[in-house]
N, CA, C, O and the ligand as a Tripos MOL2 file, in Angstrom:
@<TRIPOS>MOLECULE
protein
  289   287    73     0     0
PROTEIN
NO_CHARGES

@<TRIPOS>ATOM
      1 N           7.9190   -8.1440   15.3390 N.3       1 MET1
      2 CA          7.0540   -9.1510   14.7340 C.3       1 MET1
      3 C           5.5920   -8.8390   15.0040 C.2       1 MET1
      4 O           4.9000   -8.3510   14.1110 O.2       1 MET1
      5 N           5.0960   -9.1100   16.2260 N.am      2 ILE2
      6 CA          3.7730   -8.7760   16.6060 C.3       2 ILE2
      7 C           3.8950   -7.7740   17.7170 C.2       2 ILE2
      8 O           4.7300   -7.9540   18.6040 O.2       2 ILE2
      9 N           3.0730   -6.6840   17.7110 N.am      3 ILE3
     10 CA          3.1740   -5.6990   18.7720 C.3       3 ILE3
     11 C           2.9640   -6.3190   20.1080 C.2       3 ILE3
     12 O           1.9680   -7.0100   20.3210 O.2       3 ILE3
     13 N           3.8990   -6.0890   21.0470 N.am      4 PRO4
     14 CA          3.6880   -6.6640   22.4340 C.3       4 PRO4
     15 C           2.4410   -6.0900   23.0910 C.2       4 PRO4
     16 O           2.1280   -4.9180   22.8810 O.2       4 PRO4
     17 N           1.7550   -6.8450   23.8440 N.am      5 VAL5
     18 CA          0.5300   -6.3740   24.5200 C.3       5 VAL5
     19 C           0.8400   -5.2340   25.4160 C.2       5 VAL5
     20 O           0.1480   -4.2160   25.3960 O.2       5 VAL5
     21 N           1.9370   -5.3860   26.2590 N.am      6 ARG6
     22 CA          2.2380   -4.3300   27.2400 C.3       6 ARG6
     23 C           3.5830   -3.7110   26.8980 C.2       6 ARG6
     24 O           4.4240   -4.3260   26.2410 O.2       6 ARG6
     25 N           3.7710   -2.4470   27.3710 N.am      7 CYS7
     26 CA          5.0220   -1.7530   27.2960 C.3       7 CYS7
     27 C           6.0680   -2.5050   28.0860 C.2       7 CYS7
     28 O           5.7990   -2.9130   29.2160 O.2       7 CYS7
     29 N           7.2410   -2.7020   27.5400 N.am      8 PHE8
     30 CA          8.3060   -3.4680   28.2470 C.3       8 PHE8
     31 C           8.7160   -2.7510   29.4860 C.2       8 PHE8
     32 O           9.0560   -3.4130   30.4660 O.2       8 PHE8
     33 N           8.7090   -1.4130   29.5220 N.am      9 SER9
     34 CA          9.2370   -0.6970   30.6390 C.3       9 SER9
     35 C           8.2380   -0.4010   31.7280 C.2       9 SER9
     36 O           8.5580   -0.5940   32.9010 O.2       9 SER9
     37 N           7.0530    0.0530   31.4070 N.am     10 CYS10
     38 CA          6.1000    0.4360   32.4560 C.3      10 CYS10
     39 C           4.9210   -0.5020   32.5770 C.2      10 CYS10
     40 O           4.1950   -0.4120   33.5670 O.2      10 CYS10
     41 N           4.6810   -1.4080   31.6210 N.am     11 GLY11
     42 CA          3.6130   -2.3530   31.7310 C.3      11 GLY11
     43 C           2.2540   -1.8300   31.2780 C.2      11 GLY11
     44 O           1.2630   -2.5360   31.4610 O.2      11 GLY11
     45 N           2.1470   -0.6410   30.7000 N.am     12 LYS12
     46 CA          0.8450   -0.1720   30.1860 C.3      12 LYS12
     47 C           0.4420   -0.9340   28.9870 C.2      12 LYS12
     48 O           1.2830   -1.2450   28.1430 O.2      12 LYS12
     49 N          -0.8760   -1.2660   28.8630 N.am     13 VAL13
     50 CA         -1.3900   -1.9790   27.7530 C.3      13 VAL13
     51 C          -1.3580   -1.0630   26.5220 C.2      13 VAL13
     52 O          -2.0070   -0.0170   26.5230 O.2      13 VAL13
     53 N          -0.6130   -1.4400   25.4730 N.am     14 ILE14
     54 CA         -0.4610   -0.6040   24.2870 C.3      14 ILE14
     55 C          -0.9840   -1.2270   23.0430 C.2      14 ILE14
     56 O          -1.1830   -0.5190   22.0550 O.2      14 ILE14
     57 N          -1.2300   -2.5610   23.0230 N.am     15 SER15
     58 CA         -1.5440   -3.1830   21.7150 C.3      15 SER15
     59 C          -2.8310   -2.6590   21.1470 C.2      15 SER15
     60 O          -2.9150   -2.4980   19.9300 O.2      15 SER15
     61 N          -3.8940   -2.3660   21.9820 N.am     16 SER16
     62 CA         -5.1350   -1.8170   21.3890 C.3      16 SER16
     63 C          -4.9200   -0.4120   20.8360 C.2      16 SER16
     64 O          -5.4580   -0.0690   19.7830 O.2      16 SER16
     65 N          -4.1700    0.3670   21.5100 N.am     17 SER17
     66 CA         -3.8330    1.7070   21.0300 C.3      17 SER17
     67 C          -3.0340    1.6600   19.7500 C.2      17 SER17
     68 O          -3.2050    2.4980   18.8650 O.2      17 SER17
     69 N          -2.1540    0.6670   19.6550 N.am     18 SER18
     70 CA         -1.3340    0.5530   18.4370 C.3      18 SER18
     71 C          -2.1580    0.3370   17.1940 C.2      18 SER18
     72 O          -1.8750    0.9160   16.1450 O.2      18 SER18
     73 N          -3.1670   -0.4840   17.3020 N.am     19 VAL19
     74 CA         -4.0230   -0.7980   16.1610 C.3      19 VAL19
     75 C          -4.7440    0.4940   15.7090 C.2      19 VAL19
     76 O          -4.8270    0.7750   14.5140 O.2      19 VAL19
     77 N          -5.2510    1.2570   16.6590 N.am     20 LYS20
     78 CA         -5.9130    2.5160   16.3320 C.3      20 LYS20
     79 C          -4.9360    3.5110   15.7270 C.2      20 LYS20
     80 O          -5.2600    4.2330   14.7840 O.2      20 LYS20
     81 N          -3.7380    3.5310   16.2880 N.am     21 PHE21
     82 CA         -2.7420    4.4480   15.7980 C.3      21 PHE21
     83 C          -2.3790    4.1110   14.3330 C.2      21 PHE21
     84 O          -2.3040    5.0040   13.4890 O.2      21 PHE21
     85 N          -2.1540    2.8090   14.0440 N.am     22 GLU22
     86 CA         -1.8360    2.3860   12.7030 C.3      22 GLU22
     87 C          -2.9410    2.6920   11.7140 C.2      22 GLU22
     88 O          -2.6540    3.0870   10.5840 O.2      22 GLU22
     89 N          -4.2030    2.5220   12.1050 N.am     23 GLU23
     90 CA         -5.3380    2.8180   11.2780 C.3      23 GLU23
     91 C          -5.3470    4.3320   10.9490 C.2      23 GLU23
     92 O          -5.6270    4.7220    9.8160 O.2      23 GLU23
     93 N          -5.0550    5.1270   11.8980 N.am     24 LYS24
     94 CA         -5.0660    6.6070   11.7000 C.3      24 LYS24
     95 C          -3.8990    7.0220   10.7470 C.2      24 LYS24
     96 O          -4.0780    7.8870    9.8890 O.2      24 LYS24
     97 N          -2.7140    6.3970   10.9130 N.am     25 MET25
     98 CA         -1.6150    6.7240   10.0370 C.3      25 MET25
     99 C          -1.8540    6.2160    8.6260 C.2      25 MET25
    100 O          -1.4590    6.8770    7.6660 O.2      25 MET25
    101 N          -2.4940    5.0500    8.4730 N.am     26 ALA26
    102 CA         -2.8130    4.5690    7.1650 C.3      26 ALA26
    103 C          -3.7940    5.4900    6.4760 C.2      26 ALA26
    104 O          -3.7380    5.6900    5.2630 O.2      26 ALA26
    105 N          -4.6750    6.0380    7.2530 N.am     27 GLU27
    106 CA         -5.7180    6.9760    6.7740 C.3      27 GLU27
    107 C          -4.9980    8.2370    6.1290 C.2      27 GLU27
    108 O          -5.3400    8.7050    5.0440 O.2      27 GLU27
    109 N          -3.9800    8.7300    6.9000 N.am     28 ILE28
    110 CA         -3.2140    9.9020    6.3940 C.3      28 ILE28
    111 C          -2.4190    9.5230    5.1270 C.2      28 ILE28
    112 O          -2.3870   10.2830    4.1590 O.2      28 ILE28
    113 N          -1.7920    8.3630    5.1440 N.am     29 ARG29
    114 CA         -0.9920    7.9290    3.9890 C.3      29 ARG29
    115 C          -1.8500    7.7120    2.7760 C.2      29 ARG29
    116 O          -1.4150    7.9290    1.6450 O.2      29 ARG29
    117 N          -3.1040    7.2730    3.0150 N.am     30 LYS30
    118 CA         -4.0500    7.0960    1.8590 C.3      30 LYS30
    119 C          -4.3080    8.4030    1.1780 C.2      30 LYS30
    120 O          -4.5850    8.4400   -0.0210 O.2      30 LYS30
    121 N          -4.2210    9.4800    1.9220 N.am     31 ALA31
    122 CA         -4.4440   10.8160    1.3690 C.3      31 ALA31
    123 C          -3.2490   11.2740    0.5090 C.2      31 ALA31
    124 O          -3.2900   12.3400   -0.1050 O.2      31 ALA31
    125 N          -2.2010   10.4610    0.4750 N.am     32 GLY32
    126 CA         -1.0700   10.7030   -0.3990 C.3      32 GLY32
    127 C           0.1000   11.4320    0.2360 C.2      32 GLY32
    128 O           0.9320   11.9940   -0.4760 O.2      32 GLY32
    129 N           0.1800   11.4360    1.5290 N.am     33 ARG33
    130 CA          1.4070   12.0970    2.1740 C.3      33 ARG33
    131 C           1.7370   11.3270    3.4200 C.2      33 ARG33
    132 O           0.9400   10.5210    3.9010 O.2      33 ARG33
    133 N           2.9320   11.5810    3.9490 N.am     34 GLU34
    134 CA          3.3740   10.9890    5.1920 C.3      34 GLU34
    135 C           2.8870   11.8710    6.3120 C.2      34 GLU34
    136 O           2.8410   13.0940    6.1880 O.2      34 GLU34
    137 N           2.5040   11.1990    7.4710 N.am     35 PRO35
    138 CA          2.1140   12.0040    8.6710 C.3      35 PRO35
    139 C           3.2370   12.8450    9.2330 C.2      35 PRO35
    140 O           4.3770   12.3870    9.3050 O.2      35 PRO35
    141 N           2.9360   14.0640    9.6320 N.am     36 THR36
    142 CA          3.9680   14.9370   10.1800 C.3      36 THR36
    143 C           4.1560   14.5660   11.6420 C.2      36 THR36
    144 O           3.2830   13.9750   12.2780 O.2      36 THR36
    145 N           5.3550   14.9410   12.1640 N.am     37 PRO37
    146 CA          5.6810   14.6210   13.6100 C.3      37 PRO37
    147 C           4.5620   15.2060   14.5370 C.2      37 PRO37
    148 O           4.2500   14.6100   15.5670 O.2      37 PRO37
    149 N           3.9740   16.3520   14.1710 N.am     38 GLU38
    150 CA          2.9320   16.9450   14.9950 C.3      38 GLU38
    151 C           1.6820   16.0760   14.9770 C.2      38 GLU38
    152 O           1.0430   15.8940   16.0130 O.2      38 GLU38
    153 N           1.3450   15.5660   13.8780 N.am     39 GLU39
    154 CA          0.1590   14.6740   13.7390 C.3      39 GLU39
    155 C           0.3970   13.3880   14.5050 C.2      39 GLU39
    156 O          -0.5250   12.8980   15.1580 O.2      39 GLU39
    157 N           1.5530   12.8400   14.4550 N.am     40 ILE40
    158 CA          1.8230   11.5970   15.1580 C.3      40 ILE40
    159 C           1.8270   11.8320   16.6610 C.2      40 ILE40
    160 O           1.3210   10.9990   17.4120 O.2      40 ILE40
    161 N           2.3950   12.9630   17.1230 N.am     41 SER41
    162 CA          2.3250   13.3110   18.5840 C.3      41 SER41
    163 C           0.8910   13.5340   19.0300 C.2      41 SER41
    164 O           0.4980   13.0760   20.1030 O.2      41 SER41
    165 N           0.1230   14.2170   18.2360 N.am     42 ARG42
    166 CA         -1.2410   14.5340   18.5810 C.3      42 ARG42
    167 C          -2.1060   13.3000   18.7030 C.2      42 ARG42
    168 O          -2.9430   13.1820   19.5970 O.2      42 ARG42
    169 N          -1.8720   12.3520   17.7470 N.am     43 GLU43
    170 CA         -2.5950   11.0830   17.7650 C.3      43 GLU43
    171 C          -2.2390   10.2390   18.9320 C.2      43 GLU43
    172 O          -3.1090    9.5910   19.5130 O.2      43 GLU43
    173 N          -0.9790   10.2200   19.3060 N.am     44 MET44
    174 CA         -0.5880    9.4300   20.4970 C.3      44 MET44
    175 C          -1.1450   10.0630   21.7650 C.2      44 MET44
    176 O          -1.5140    9.3310   22.6830 O.2      44 MET44
    177 N          -1.2260   11.4130   21.8610 N.am     45 ASP45
    178 CA         -1.8020   12.0130   23.0200 C.3      45 ASP45
    179 C          -3.2840   11.7140   23.1120 C.2      45 ASP45
    180 O          -3.8070   11.4830   24.2020 O.2      45 ASP45
    181 N          -3.9660   11.7160   21.9740 N.am     46 SER46
    182 CA         -5.4250   11.3890   21.9440 C.3      46 SER46
    183 C          -5.7040    9.9530   22.3440 C.2      46 SER46
    184 O          -6.7910    9.6430   22.8320 O.2      46 SER46
    185 N          -4.7380    9.0800   22.1440 N.am     47 LEU47
    186 CA         -4.8870    7.6490   22.5260 C.3      47 LEU47
    187 C          -4.4510    7.4180   23.9240 C.2      47 LEU47
    188 O          -4.5660    6.2980   24.4200 O.2      47 LEU47
    189 N          -3.9380    8.4580   24.6120 N.am     48 GLY48
    190 CA         -3.5290    8.2870   26.0040 C.3      48 GLY48
    191 C          -2.1150    7.7730   26.1570 C.2      48 GLY48
    192 O          -1.7480    7.3190   27.2410 O.2      48 GLY48
    193 N          -1.3180    7.8270   25.1250 N.am     49 ILE49
    194 CA          0.0850    7.3440   25.2240 C.3      49 ILE49
    195 C           0.9510    8.5280   25.4080 C.2      49 ILE49
    196 O           1.3200    9.2050   24.4490 O.2      49 ILE49
    197 N           1.3050    8.8060   26.7300 N.am     50 HIS50
    198 CA          2.0530   10.0150   27.0020 C.3      50 HIS50
    199 C           3.5170    9.7590   27.3140 C.2      50 HIS50
    200 O           4.3670   10.6170   27.0730 O.2      50 HIS50
    201 N           3.8260    8.5350   27.8690 N.am     51 ARG51
    202 CA          5.2130    8.2770   28.3040 C.3      51 ARG51
    203 C           6.0330    7.8910   27.0290 C.2      51 ARG51
    204 O           5.5390    7.2570   26.0980 O.2      51 ARG51
    205 N           7.3000    8.3180   27.0650 N.am     52 TYR52
    206 CA          8.1050    7.9770   25.8490 C.3      52 TYR52
    207 C           8.4530    6.5720   25.7610 C.2      52 TYR52
    208 O           8.7620    6.0900   24.6710 O.2      52 TYR52
    209 N           8.4270    5.8350   26.8850 N.am     53 CYS53
    210 CA          8.6760    4.4010   26.8080 C.3      53 CYS53
    211 C           7.5700    3.6820   25.9970 C.2      53 CYS53
    212 O           7.8270    2.7580   25.2260 O.2      53 CYS53
    213 N           6.3470    4.1520   26.2120 N.am     54 CYS54
    214 CA          5.2280    3.5550   25.4170 C.3      54 CYS54
    215 C           5.2660    3.9910   23.9540 C.2      54 CYS54
    216 O           5.0300    3.2050   23.0360 O.2      54 CYS54
    217 N           5.5740    5.2750   23.7750 N.am     55 ARG55
    218 CA          5.6900    5.7910   22.4080 C.3      55 ARG55
    219 C           6.7280    5.0600   21.5660 C.2      55 ARG55
    220 O           6.5170    4.7750   20.3880 O.2      55 ARG55
    221 N           7.8190    4.7760   22.1890 N.am     56 ARG56
    222 CA          8.8920    4.0740   21.3960 C.3      56 ARG56
    223 C           8.3840    2.6210   21.0080 C.2      56 ARG56
    224 O           8.7180    2.1020   19.9430 O.2      56 ARG56
    225 N           7.5790    2.0090   21.9060 N.am     57 MET57
    226 CA          7.0980    0.6800   21.6200 C.3      57 MET57
    227 C           6.3240    0.7360   20.3120 C.2      57 MET57
    228 O           6.4990   -0.1600   19.4870 O.2      57 MET57
    229 N           5.4890    1.7210   20.0740 N.am     58 ILE58
    230 CA          4.6780    1.8180   18.8980 C.3      58 ILE58
    231 C           5.4600    2.3620   17.7170 C.2      58 ILE58
    232 O           5.3060    1.8690   16.6000 O.2      58 ILE58
    233 N           6.2890    3.3590   17.9360 N.am     59 LEU59
    234 CA          7.0160    3.9880   16.8290 C.3      59 LEU59
    235 C           8.0470    3.0150   16.2890 C.2      59 LEU59
    236 O           8.2640    2.9740   15.0780 O.2      59 LEU59
    237 N           8.6800    2.2430   17.1320 N.am     60 SER60
    238 CA          9.7850    1.4040   16.6560 C.3      60 SER60
    239 C           9.2980    0.0320   16.1730 C.2      60 SER60
    240 O          10.1000   -0.7830   15.7160 O.2      60 SER60
    241 N           8.0120   -0.2200   16.2720 N.am     61 HIS61
    242 CA          7.5180   -1.5610   15.8700 C.3      61 HIS61
    243 C           7.4310   -1.6780   14.3720 C.2      61 HIS61
    244 O           6.9290   -0.7800   13.6960 O.2      61 HIS61
    245 N           7.9250   -2.8000   13.8450 N.am     62 ILE62
    246 CA          7.8310   -3.1470   12.4370 C.3      62 ILE62
    247 C           7.0750   -4.4280   12.3240 C.2      62 ILE62
    248 O           7.5090   -5.4320   12.8890 O.2      62 ILE62
    249 N           5.9330   -4.4590   11.6040 N.am     63 ASP63
    250 CA          5.1100   -5.6110   11.5450 C.3      63 ASP63
    251 C           5.5770   -6.5850   10.4590 C.2      63 ASP63
    252 O           5.3380   -6.3800    9.2690 O.2      63 ASP63
    253 N           6.2690   -7.6820   10.9180 N.am     64 LEU64
    254 CA          6.9020   -8.5980   10.0100 C.3      64 LEU64
    255 C           6.1670   -9.9510    9.9310 C.2      64 LEU64
    256 O           6.6180  -10.8600    9.2340 O.2      64 LEU64
    257 N           5.0710  -10.0760   10.6240 N.am     65 ILE65
    258 CA          4.3860  -11.3980   10.7380 C.3      65 ILE65
    259 C           3.9660  -11.8810    9.3960 C.2      65 ILE65
    260 O           4.1180  -13.0720    9.1260 O.2      65 ILE65
    261 N           3.4530  -11.0640    8.5360 N.am     66 ASP66
    262 CA          3.0380  -11.4920    7.1760 C.3      66 ASP66
    263 C           4.1800  -11.9950    6.3160 C.2      66 ASP66
    264 O           3.9780  -12.8300    5.4350 O.2      66 ASP66
    265 N           5.3610  -11.4980    6.5650 N.am     67 GLU67
    266 CA          6.4950  -11.9050    5.7740 C.3      67 GLU67
    267 C           7.1270  -13.2270    6.3480 C.2      67 GLU67
    268 O           7.7990  -13.9690    5.6320 O.2      67 GLU67
    269 N           6.8890  -13.4730    7.6270 N.am     68 ILE68
    270 CA          7.4670  -14.6850    8.2340 C.3      68 ILE68
    271 C           6.5640  -15.8760    8.1110 C.2      68 ILE68
    272 O           7.0290  -17.0140    8.0470 O.2      68 ILE68
    273 N           5.2040  -15.6140    8.0740 N.am     69 LEU69
    274 CA          4.1950  -16.7090    8.1430 C.3      69 LEU69
    275 C           4.4340  -17.7710    7.0070 C.2      69 LEU69
    276 O           4.3090  -18.9580    7.3070 O.2      69 LEU69
    277 N           4.7520  -17.4360    5.7880 N.am     70 PRO70
    278 CA          4.9350  -18.4610    4.7510 C.3      70 PRO70
    279 C           6.0290  -19.4940    5.0800 C.2      70 PRO70
    280 O           6.0270  -20.5910    4.5200 O.2      70 PRO70
    281 N           6.9340  -19.1620    5.9550 N.am     71 PHE71
    282 CA          8.0570  -20.0310    6.2620 C.3      71 PHE71
    283 C           7.8310  -20.8980    7.4590 C.2      71 PHE71
    284 O           8.6950  -21.6970    7.8220 O.2      71 PHE71
    285 N           6.6450  -20.7530    8.1050 N.am     72 SER72
    286 CA          6.4390  -21.5540    9.3020 C.3      72 SER72
    287 C           5.7610  -22.8440    9.0140 C.2      72 SER72
    288 O           5.5170  -23.6310    9.9290 O.2      72 SER72
    289 ZN          5.6050    2.5410   28.8430 Zn       73 ZN73
@<TRIPOS>BOND
     1     1     2 1
     2     2     3 1
     3     3     4 2
     4     3     5 am
     5     5     6 1
     6     6     7 1
     7     7     8 2
     8     7     9 am
     9     9    10 1
    10    10    11 1
    11    11    12 2
    12    11    13 am
    13    13    14 1
    14    14    15 1
    15    15    16 2
    16    15    17 am
    17    17    18 1
    18    18    19 1
    19    19    20 2
    20    19    21 am
    21    21    22 1
    22    22    23 1
    23    23    24 2
    24    23    25 am
    25    25    26 1
    26    26    27 1
    27    27    28 2
    28    27    29 am
    29    29    30 1
    30    30    31 1
    31    31    32 2
    32    31    33 am
    33    33    34 1
    34    34    35 1
    35    35    36 2
    36    35    37 am
    37    37    38 1
    38    38    39 1
    39    39    40 2
    40    39    41 am
    41    41    42 1
    42    42    43 1
    43    43    44 2
    44    43    45 am
    45    45    46 1
    46    46    47 1
    47    47    48 2
    48    47    49 am
    49    49    50 1
    50    50    51 1
    51    51    52 2
    52    51    53 am
    53    53    54 1
    54    54    55 1
    55    55    56 2
    56    55    57 am
    57    57    58 1
    58    58    59 1
    59    59    60 2
    60    59    61 am
    61    61    62 1
    62    62    63 1
    63    63    64 2
    64    63    65 am
    65    65    66 1
    66    66    67 1
    67    67    68 2
    68    67    69 am
    69    69    70 1
    70    70    71 1
    71    71    72 2
    72    71    73 am
    73    73    74 1
    74    74    75 1
    75    75    76 2
    76    75    77 am
    77    77    78 1
    78    78    79 1
    79    79    80 2
    80    79    81 am
    81    81    82 1
    82    82    83 1
    83    83    84 2
    84    83    85 am
    85    85    86 1
    86    86    87 1
    87    87    88 2
    88    87    89 am
    89    89    90 1
    90    90    91 1
    91    91    92 2
    92    91    93 am
    93    93    94 1
    94    94    95 1
    95    95    96 2
    96    95    97 am
    97    97    98 1
    98    98    99 1
    99    99   100 2
   100    99   101 am
   101   101   102 1
   102   102   103 1
   103   103   104 2
   104   103   105 am
   105   105   106 1
   106   106   107 1
   107   107   108 2
   108   107   109 am
   109   109   110 1
   110   110   111 1
   111   111   112 2
   112   111   113 am
   113   113   114 1
   114   114   115 1
   115   115   116 2
   116   115   117 am
   117   117   118 1
   118   118   119 1
   119   119   120 2
   120   119   121 am
   121   121   122 1
   122   122   123 1
   123   123   124 2
   124   123   125 am
   125   125   126 1
   126   126   127 1
   127   127   128 2
   128   127   129 am
   129   129   130 1
   130   130   131 1
   131   131   132 2
   132   131   133 am
   133   133   134 1
   134   134   135 1
   135   135   136 2
   136   135   137 am
   137   137   138 1
   138   138   139 1
   139   139   140 2
   140   139   141 am
   141   141   142 1
   142   142   143 1
   143   143   144 2
   144   143   145 am
   145   145   146 1
   146   146   147 1
   147   147   148 2
   148   147   149 am
   149   149   150 1
   150   150   151 1
   151   151   152 2
   152   151   153 am
   153   153   154 1
   154   154   155 1
   155   155   156 2
   156   155   157 am
   157   157   158 1
   158   158   159 1
   159   159   160 2
   160   159   161 am
   161   161   162 1
   162   162   163 1
   163   163   164 2
   164   163   165 am
   165   165   166 1
   166   166   167 1
   167   167   168 2
   168   167   169 am
   169   169   170 1
   170   170   171 1
   171   171   172 2
   172   171   173 am
   173   173   174 1
   174   174   175 1
   175   175   176 2
   176   175   177 am
   177   177   178 1
   178   178   179 1
   179   179   180 2
   180   179   181 am
   181   181   182 1
   182   182   183 1
   183   183   184 2
   184   183   185 am
   185   185   186 1
   186   186   187 1
   187   187   188 2
   188   187   189 am
   189   189   190 1
   190   190   191 1
   191   191   192 2
   192   191   193 am
   193   193   194 1
   194   194   195 1
   195   195   196 2
   196   195   197 am
   197   197   198 1
   198   198   199 1
   199   199   200 2
   200   199   201 am
   201   201   202 1
   202   202   203 1
   203   203   204 2
   204   203   205 am
   205   205   206 1
   206   206   207 1
   207   207   208 2
   208   207   209 am
   209   209   210 1
   210   210   211 1
   211   211   212 2
   212   211   213 am
   213   213   214 1
   214   214   215 1
   215   215   216 2
   216   215   217 am
   217   217   218 1
   218   218   219 1
   219   219   220 2
   220   219   221 am
   221   221   222 1
   222   222   223 1
   223   223   224 2
   224   223   225 am
   225   225   226 1
   226   226   227 1
   227   227   228 2
   228   227   229 am
   229   229   230 1
   230   230   231 1
   231   231   232 2
   232   231   233 am
   233   233   234 1
   234   234   235 1
   235   235   236 2
   236   235   237 am
   237   237   238 1
   238   238   239 1
   239   239   240 2
   240   239   241 am
   241   241   242 1
   242   242   243 1
   243   243   244 2
   244   243   245 am
   245   245   246 1
   246   246   247 1
   247   247   248 2
   248   247   249 am
   249   249   250 1
   250   250   251 1
   251   251   252 2
   252   251   253 am
   253   253   254 1
   254   254   255 1
   255   255   256 2
   256   255   257 am
   257   257   258 1
   258   258   259 1
   259   259   260 2
   260   259   261 am
   261   261   262 1
   262   262   263 1
   263   263   264 2
   264   263   265 am
   265   265   266 1
   266   266   267 1
   267   267   268 2
   268   267   269 am
   269   269   270 1
   270   270   271 1
   271   271   272 2
   272   271   273 am
   273   273   274 1
   274   274   275 1
   275   275   276 2
   276   275   277 am
   277   277   278 1
   278   278   279 1
   279   279   280 2
   280   279   281 am
   281   281   282 1
   282   282   283 1
   283   283   284 2
   284   283   285 am
   285   285   286 1
   286   286   287 1
   287   287   288 2
@<TRIPOS>SUBSTRUCTURE
     1 MET1         2 RESIDUE 1 A MET
     2 ILE2         6 RESIDUE 1 A ILE
     3 ILE3        10 RESIDUE 1 A ILE
     4 PRO4        14 RESIDUE 1 A PRO
     5 VAL5        18 RESIDUE 1 A VAL
     6 ARG6        22 RESIDUE 1 A ARG
     7 CYS7        26 RESIDUE 1 A CYS
     8 PHE8        30 RESIDUE 1 A PHE
     9 SER9        34 RESIDUE 1 A SER
    10 CYS10       38 RESIDUE 1 A CYS
    11 GLY11       42 RESIDUE 1 A GLY
    12 LYS12       46 RESIDUE 1 A LYS
    13 VAL13       50 RESIDUE 1 A VAL
    14 ILE14       54 RESIDUE 1 A ILE
    15 SER15       58 RESIDUE 1 A SER
    16 SER16       62 RESIDUE 1 A SER
    17 SER17       66 RESIDUE 1 A SER
    18 SER18       70 RESIDUE 1 A SER
    19 VAL19       74 RESIDUE 1 A VAL
    20 LYS20       78 RESIDUE 1 A LYS
    21 PHE21       82 RESIDUE 1 A PHE
    22 GLU22       86 RESIDUE 1 A GLU
    23 GLU23       90 RESIDUE 1 A GLU
    24 LYS24       94 RESIDUE 1 A LYS
    25 MET25       98 RESIDUE 1 A MET
    26 ALA26      102 RESIDUE 1 A ALA
    27 GLU27      106 RESIDUE 1 A GLU
    28 ILE28      110 RESIDUE 1 A ILE
    29 ARG29      114 RESIDUE 1 A ARG
    30 LYS30      118 RESIDUE 1 A LYS
    31 ALA31      122 RESIDUE 1 A ALA
    32 GLY32      126 RESIDUE 1 A GLY
    33 ARG33      130 RESIDUE 1 A ARG
    34 GLU34      134 RESIDUE 1 A GLU
    35 PRO35      138 RESIDUE 1 A PRO
    36 THR36      142 RESIDUE 1 A THR
    37 PRO37      146 RESIDUE 1 A PRO
    38 GLU38      150 RESIDUE 1 A GLU
    39 GLU39      154 RESIDUE 1 A GLU
    40 ILE40      158 RESIDUE 1 A ILE
    41 SER41      162 RESIDUE 1 A SER
    42 ARG42      166 RESIDUE 1 A ARG
    43 GLU43      170 RESIDUE 1 A GLU
    44 MET44      174 RESIDUE 1 A MET
    45 ASP45      178 RESIDUE 1 A ASP
    46 SER46      182 RESIDUE 1 A SER
    47 LEU47      186 RESIDUE 1 A LEU
    48 GLY48      190 RESIDUE 1 A GLY
    49 ILE49      194 RESIDUE 1 A ILE
    50 HIS50      198 RESIDUE 1 A HIS
    51 ARG51      202 RESIDUE 1 A ARG
    52 TYR52      206 RESIDUE 1 A TYR
    53 CYS53      210 RESIDUE 1 A CYS
    54 CYS54      214 RESIDUE 1 A CYS
    55 ARG55      218 RESIDUE 1 A ARG
    56 ARG56      222 RESIDUE 1 A ARG
    57 MET57      226 RESIDUE 1 A MET
    58 ILE58      230 RESIDUE 1 A ILE
    59 LEU59      234 RESIDUE 1 A LEU
    60 SER60      238 RESIDUE 1 A SER
    61 HIS61      242 RESIDUE 1 A HIS
    62 ILE62      246 RESIDUE 1 A ILE
    63 ASP63      250 RESIDUE 1 A ASP
    64 LEU64      254 RESIDUE 1 A LEU
    65 ILE65      258 RESIDUE 1 A ILE
    66 ASP66      262 RESIDUE 1 A ASP
    67 GLU67      266 RESIDUE 1 A GLU
    68 ILE68      270 RESIDUE 1 A ILE
    69 LEU69      274 RESIDUE 1 A LEU
    70 PRO70      278 RESIDUE 1 A PRO
    71 PHE71      282 RESIDUE 1 A PHE
    72 SER72      286 RESIDUE 1 A SER
    73 ZN73       289 GROUP 0 **** ****
């Protein structure tokens, strides 16, 4: 729904990095292609997200808040 502020496993703050990550991925998609796994990995490294527990928090997140809001 909304990206959690901290990683569930290690407690690292990930929400601010998630916003930057999504902006970068949207930039690549705007160019007309999907980001490659190497680009995703490089971007996460540049944001300081090295642990796989934190990476899964961002990679597995699906933003559903805009779809749920009309029903509240
Ligand atoms: Zn973590």
